[in-house]
C-alpha positions in Angstrom: -0.9 4.3 23.2 -4.3 5.8 22.7 -7.6 4.1 23.3 -9.6 3.4 20.2 -13.1 4.9 20.6 -14.7 3.2 17.6 -12.7 3.5 14.3 -10.6 6.4 15.7 -7.3 4.8 14.5 -7.0 7.6 11.9 -7.3 10.2 14.7 -4.9 8.3 17.0 -2.3 8.0 14.2 -2.3 11.8 13.6 -2.1 12.6 17.3 0.9 10.3 17.7 2.7 11.9 14.7 2.2 15.4 16.1 3.1 14.2 19.6 6.4 12.8 18.3 7.2 16.0 16.3 9.5 17.3 19.1 9.4 21.1 18.4 5.6 21.1 18.0 5.0 18.7 21.0 7.2 21.0 23.2 5.1 24.1 22.4 1.9 22.2 23.1 3.0 20.4 26.2 4.7 23.5 27.8 1.9 25.8 26.8 4.0 28.1 24.6 1.0 29.2 22.7 -2.0 31.5 23.1 -5.1 29.8 21.7 -8.7 30.7 21.9 -10.1 27.6 20.3 -11.2 24.3 22.0 -9.6 22.0 19.5 -6.0 23.2 20.1 -6.6 23.3 23.9 -7.8 19.7 23.9 -5.0 18.6 21.6 -2.4 20.3 23.9 -3.9 18.6 27.0 -3.8 15.2 25.2 -0.1 15.6 24.1 0.8 16.8 27.6 -0.8 13.7 29.1 1.1 11.4 26.8 4.5 12.9 27.7 3.8 13.1 31.4 2.3 9.5 31.5 -1.0 10.9 32.8 -3.1 9.7 29.9 -6.6 8.3 30.5 -9.1 7.2 27.9 -11.3 10.1 28.9 -8.8 12.6 27.5 -8.9 11.1 24.0 -12.7 10.7 24.2 -13.0 14.4 25.0 -10.7 15.3 22.1 -12.9 13.2 19.8 -16.0 14.9 21.0 -14.5 18.4 20.4 -13.5 17.3 16.9 -17.0 16.1 16.2 -18.4 19.4 17.5 -16.4 21.5 15.1 -16.5 19.2 12.1 -19.5 17.3 10.9 -17.2 15.3 8.6 -15.7 13.4 11.5 -18.8 12.8 13.6 -19.9 9.2 14.3 -17.8 6.1 14.2 -17.0 5.9 10.5 -13.5 5.4 9.1 -11.7 8.4 7.7 -8.4 9.2 6.0 -5.6 10.2 8.3 -4.1 12.7 5.9 -7.5 14.5 5.5 -7.8 14.7 9.3 -4.3 16.0 9.6 -4.9 18.8 7.1 -8.2 19.7 8.8 -6.5 19.7 12.2 -3.6 22.0 11.1 -6.0 24.5 9.6 -8.1 24.4 12.8 -5.1 25.1 14.9 -4.2 28.1 12.8 -7.7 29.4 13.2 -7.5 28.9 17.0 -4.2 30.7 17.2 -5.4 33.6 15.1 -2.9 32.9 12.3 -3.3 32.5 8.6 -4.1 29.0 7.4 -1.4 27.0 5.6 -3.2 27.7 2.3 -3.1 31.4 3.0 0.5 31.2 4.0 1.4 29.6 0.7 -0.1 32.7 -1.1 1.8 35.3 0.8 4.4 35.9 3.6 3.4 36.0 7.2 4.7 38.5 9.7 6.8 36.6 12.2 8.2 38.0 15.4 11.8 37.1 16.2 12.7 36.1 19.7 13.1 39.2 21.9 11.4 41.5 19.5 8.3 41.8 21.6 6.2 39.6 19.4 3.4 37.5 21.0 3.6 33.9 21.8 1.3 33.1 18.9 3.9 34.6 16.6 6.6 32.4 18.1 4.3 29.4 17.6 3.8 30.4 13.9 7.5 30.6 13.4 7.9 27.1 14.8 5.0 25.7 12.8 6.5 27.1 9.6 9.9 25.6 10.3 8.5 22.2 11.3 5.4 21.6 9.3 5.6 23.7 6.2 8.3 23.6 3.6 9.7 27.1 2.8 10.0 26.4 -0.9 10.0 23.6 -3.4 12.5 24.4 -6.1 11.7 23.4 -9.7 13.9 24.0 -12.7 12.7 23.9 -16.3 15.2 24.0 -19.1 14.2 24.4 -22.8 16.0 21.7 -24.9 16.3 24.1 -27.8 17.3 27.5 -26.5 18.5 26.2 -23.1 16.7 28.9 -21.3 16.1 28.0 -17.7 13.2 28.9 -15.5 13.4 28.4 -11.7 10.4 28.5 -9.3 10.0 28.1 -5.6 6.7 27.2 -4.0 5.9 26.7 -0.3 4.2 23.4 0.5 2.5 21.6 3.3 2.2 18.1 1.9 4.1 16.1 -0.8 2.7 13.0 -2.4 5.8 10.9 -2.8 6.0 8.0 -5.3 7.2 4.6 -3.9 10.0 3.1 -6.0 9.1 -0.4 -7.2 11.4 -3.3 -7.5 13.3 -3.0 -10.8 14.5 -6.6 -11.1 13.1 -10.2 -10.9 14.7 -13.5 -10.2 15.3 -15.7 -13.2 17.0 -19.1 -13.2 19.2 -20.0 -16.2 20.8 -23.4 -16.8 24.3 -23.1 -18.2 25.4 -25.8 -20.7 29.1 -25.2 -20.6 32.0 -26.8 -22.4 33.5 -28.1 -19.2 33.1 -31.5 -17.7 33.0 -30.4 -14.1 30.4 -27.7 -14.5 28.7 -29.1 -17.6 25.2 -28.3 -16.3 24.7 -25.7 -13.6 21.6 -23.6 -12.8 22.4 -20.0 -11.7 20.1 -17.3 -10.3 20.1 -13.9 -11.9 18.5 -10.6 -11.1 17.2 -9.5 -14.5 15.8 -6.0 -15.2 12.0 -5.9 -15.5 12.1 -3.6 -18.5 15.3 -5.0 -20.0 15.8 -7.0 -23.2 17.3 -10.4 -24.0 20.6 -8.6 -24.7 20.7 -7.6 -21.0 20.2 -11.3 -20.1 22.9 -12.3 -22.5 25.4 -10.0 -20.7 24.4 -11.3 -17.3 24.8 -14.9 -18.4 28.2 -14.2 -20.1 29.4 -12.6 -16.8 28.2 -15.5 -14.7 29.6 -18.2 -17.0 32.8 -16.2 -17.8 32.3 -16.6 -21.5 32.1 -13.9 -24.2 28.5 -12.6 -24.8 28.7 -13.3 -28.5 29.1 -17.0 -27.7 26.0 -17.3 -25.6 22.9 -19.0 -27.2 19.7 -18.6 -25.2 16.7 -20.9 -25.7 13.6 -22.0 -23.8 13.0 -25.7 -23.2 10.0 -27.5 -21.8 9.7 -31.1 -20.6 8.6 -32.0 -24.2 11.4 -30.3 -26.1 12.5 -27.0 -27.6 10.2 -24.0 -27.4 12.1 -21.1 -29.0 15.4 -19.3 -29.2 15.7 -15.8 -27.6 16.8 -12.9 -29.7 18.4 -9.7 -28.3 15.7 -7.2 -29.3 13.0 -9.2 -27.5 11.6 -7.9 -24.2 12.8 -9.8 -21.1 9.4 -9.7 -19.4 8.2 -13.0 -20.9 11.5 -14.9 -20.8 11.3 -18.1 -18.8 7.5 -18.1 -18.5 6.8 -20.7 -21.1 9.7 -22.9 -20.0 13.1 -22.8 -18.3 15.8 -20.8 -20.0 19.0 -22.6 -21.1 22.3 -20.9 -22.1 24.5 -22.9 -24.4 28.2 -22.3 -25.0 29.2 -23.6 -28.5 32.2 -25.9 -28.7 35.4 -24.3 -29.8 35.9 -24.1 -33.6 38.2 -26.7 -35.0 41.2 -25.3 -37.0 41.1 -25.7 -40.7 42.8 -28.8 -42.0 42.3 -30.8 -38.7 41.2 -34.4 -39.4 37.7 -35.3 -38.3 37.6 -38.5 -36.2 34.3 -40.2 -35.7 33.5 -42.7 -32.9 32.3 -46.1 -33.5 28.6 -46.7 -33.4 27.1 -48.8 -30.5 25.7 -52.2 -31.2 21.9 -51.9 -31.1 19.2 -53.6 -33.1 17.8 -51.5 -36.0 14.5 -49.8 -35.0 11.4 -51.5 -36.3 9.1 -49.8 -38.7 9.7 -47.5 -41.7 12.8 -45.3 -41.7 11.2 -42.5 -43.7 8.4 -40.3 -42.5 5.9 -37.9 -44.3 7.3 -34.4 -44.7 10.9 -35.7 -44.6 13.4 -33.1 -45.6 15.7 -34.0 -48.5 18.6 -32.1 -50.0 18.2 -33.8 -53.4 16.5 -30.7 -54.7 19.3 -28.4 -53.8 22.5 -30.4 -54.6 23.9 -27.4 -56.2 24.4 -25.8 -52.8 28.0 -25.9 -51.5 28.3 -28.5 -48.7 31.2 -26.7 -47.1 31.1 -24.6 -43.8 30.2 -25.6 -40.3 26.9 -25.2 -38.4 25.9 -25.1 -34.8 23.2 -27.6 -33.7 21.2 -27.5 -30.5 19.7 -30.9 -29.8 17.4 -32.4 -27.3 16.2 -36.1 -27.0 12.6 -37.1 -26.7 10.9 -40.4 -26.4 7.2 -41.5 -26.6 4.3 -40.0 -28.5 1.2 -37.9 -27.7 0.7 -37.2 -24.0 3.6 -39.5 -23.1 6.1 -37.5 -25.2 8.9 -36.4 -22.8 12.4 -35.1 -23.0 15.2 -37.2 -21.6 18.9 -36.8 -21.1 20.9 -33.6 -21.4 20.4 -31.0 -24.2 23.4 -30.9 -26.5 25.3 -28.4 -28.6 27.7 -29.5 -31.3 29.4 -28.0 -34.4 29.1 -30.0 -37.6 30.2 -29.8 -41.2 27.3 -29.0 -43.5 28.3 -31.9 -45.8 28.2 -34.7 -43.2 26.2 -37.8 -44.0 23.4 -39.1 -41.9 25.7 -41.8 -40.5 28.3 -39.3 -39.5 25.7 -37.0 -37.9 24.3 -39.9 -35.9 27.7 -41.0 -34.7 28.5 -37.4 -33.5 25.2 -37.4 -31.5 25.9 -40.7 -30.0 29.4 -39.5 -29.0 27.8 -36.6 -27.1 25.6 -39.0 -25.3 28.3 -41.5 -24.4 28.1 -40.4 -20.7 24.5 -41.6 -20.4 24.6 -44.7 -22.6 24.2 -48.0 -20.8 27.5 -49.9 -20.2 26.6 -53.1 -22.0 26.3 -51.4 -25.4 29.2 -52.5 -27.7 30.5 -50.9 -30.9 29.1 -52.5 -34.1 27.5 -51.5 -37.4 24.5 -49.4 -37.4 21.3 -48.1 -39.0 19.0 -45.2 -38.3 18.6 -45.3 -34.6 16.3 -42.3 -34.3 14.5 -39.6 -36.2 15.7 -36.0 -36.4 13.0 -33.3 -36.5 13.7 -29.6 -37.3 12.3 -27.6 -34.3 10.8 -24.2 -35.0 11.0 -24.5 -38.8 8.5 -23.0 -41.2 6.9 -26.4 -41.7 5.1 -28.0 -38.6 6.9 -31.3 -39.0 10.1 -31.3 -41.0 12.3 -34.4 -40.6 15.8 -35.0 -41.9 16.1 -38.1 -44.1 18.5 -40.9 -43.3 18.8 -41.6 -47.0 19.9 -38.0 -47.8 23.6 -37.9 -48.6 23.9 -34.4 -47.0 20.9 -33.8 -44.6 22.3 -30.6 -43.2 22.3 -28.9 -46.7 18.5 -28.8 -47.0 16.9 -25.3 -47.6 14.9 -25.8 -44.4 18.2 -25.6 -42.5 19.0 -22.3 -44.1 15.6 -20.9 -43.2 16.1 -22.0 -39.6 19.5 -20.3 -39.5 17.9 -17.1 -40.7 15.2 -17.3 -38.1 17.6 -17.9 -35.2 17.4 -14.1 -34.5 19.9 -11.4 -33.6 22.4 -12.0 -30.8 24.6 -15.0 -30.3 25.9 -17.3 -33.1 23.3 -18.6 -35.7 22.2 -22.1 -34.9 19.6 -24.7 -35.7 17.4 -26.5 -33.1 16.9 -30.2 -33.7 14.8 -32.7 -31.8 16.2 -36.3 -31.7 13.1 -38.6 -31.5 13.6 -42.1 -30.1 11.0 -44.9 -29.9 10.5 -46.1 -26.4 12.0 -49.6 -26.9 15.2 -48.3 -28.4 15.4 -45.6 -25.6 15.0 -48.2 -22.9 17.6 -50.5 -24.4 20.2 -47.7 -24.8 19.5 -45.4 -21.9 17.3 -47.3 -19.4 15.0 -45.2 -17.3 17.0 -42.0 -17.6 14.9 -38.8 -17.3 16.0 -35.2 -17.7 19.5 -34.1 -17.0 20.7 -33.6 -13.5 21.4 -29.9 -12.9 23.3 -28.6 -9.9 22.0 -25.3 -8.4 24.6 -22.6 -7.7 24.4 -20.6 -4.5 23.0 -17.7 -6.5 19.7 -19.5 -7.1 18.9 -19.6 -3.4 20.2 -16.1 -2.9 18.1 -14.5 -5.6 14.9 -16.4 -4.6 15.4 -15.2 -1.0 16.1 -11.6 -2.1 13.1 -11.4 -4.4 10.8 -13.4 -2.2 10.9 -10.8 0.6 8.6 -7.9 0.6 10.2 -4.9 -1.2 11.1 -2.1 1.1 12.5 1.4 0.5 13.6 4.4 2.6 12.0 7.8 2.7 15.2 9.2 1.1 14.7 6.9 -1.9 11.2 8.1 -2.3 12.5 11.7 -2.3 15.1 10.8 -4.9 12.5 9.4 -7.2 10.3 12.4 -6.7 13.1 14.8 -7.6 14.4 12.8 -10.5 14.9 14.8 -13.6 12.4 14.0 -16.4 11.7 15.0 -20.0 8.4 16.9 -20.1 
């Protein structure tokens, strides 16, 4: 190493780089040059001492003093840029050797003596410097997109400012809600492109879950319920910032003509209080609408009010007929929740066990009515289908609201769903948690990448 003589790390770094440039160090250490200047002589003595292990701090101190003598810029103990010092040092060496400076060389050719031609040692030095430290020509091709005329130029260069390639992906965890009992809820880690769209995320999720991309429904959920559905044209940069991303796989469509069996309702007391709320959605104003067809519903369960409002249990996805009654819809929801219902619940007659709120609708609080003969035929449902966005099947997000007493009787102290992390979660966090590194070759590839001017 080299002794630091008061903020001379910039100088030491340059000396080490030149000392480890083998052709240049060989000429300096073996004296294969003819220099009249003090800067080159002191540099050669310093490089020779490094390679012969005869270095003493006095040698680097003398080199610093000589540099200060010939350049007021580097006097004192201030910090300086290593590249600026390197450029100054190379120009000074050219002056000491009586050769043209690199800037002058870039404007015209230099006479170089070939070995055995009688040229001086300074000419041999200049040939080695040009081969080692100066590029002979940077090729640049420009092609007109209209007439396809091509122009090629070659410019000598001493330095290149290379761009550093940045990381192009980020880690994003997505919870898959699959139609499979074994892997019903699994969280996977994905490397999503920074400048991609939700369509790219849909493709990654489909590949990870082995489902067709057109069947994937992407939505953000928070501990308080649904936030939004993700549409394909949206930028991927903000996905997952407001809340975790869930990917739902719809249940398979039932063939036409298959009978619809409904499970029996569990025996629970009817909830206390009124069964209808303000802003309750009714389909009585649109009974002329055809009740046929099926609809995809995303549901999450919440309990409590105000700051205590919290989501519990797993989010659900089910396919229902538009013409179902409130009773049938309630029984379908309870059937999806049978895995988390408490064991002492017994089948019995029923009432309205919960409230159903339309999430993300045009109105801030739109509730489906238990007294509506066909609650899923309301115009608000049609508007929600239209707002579900491009990509994935159209769907409606519903929040099932339970009062705390009914929730405790039916589900106990259950919180959010238990999600198993796949190995990819740890792998992506580890890969993106490390500092991004790149090779010099990757920097050159980015520098020489073709671009539209």
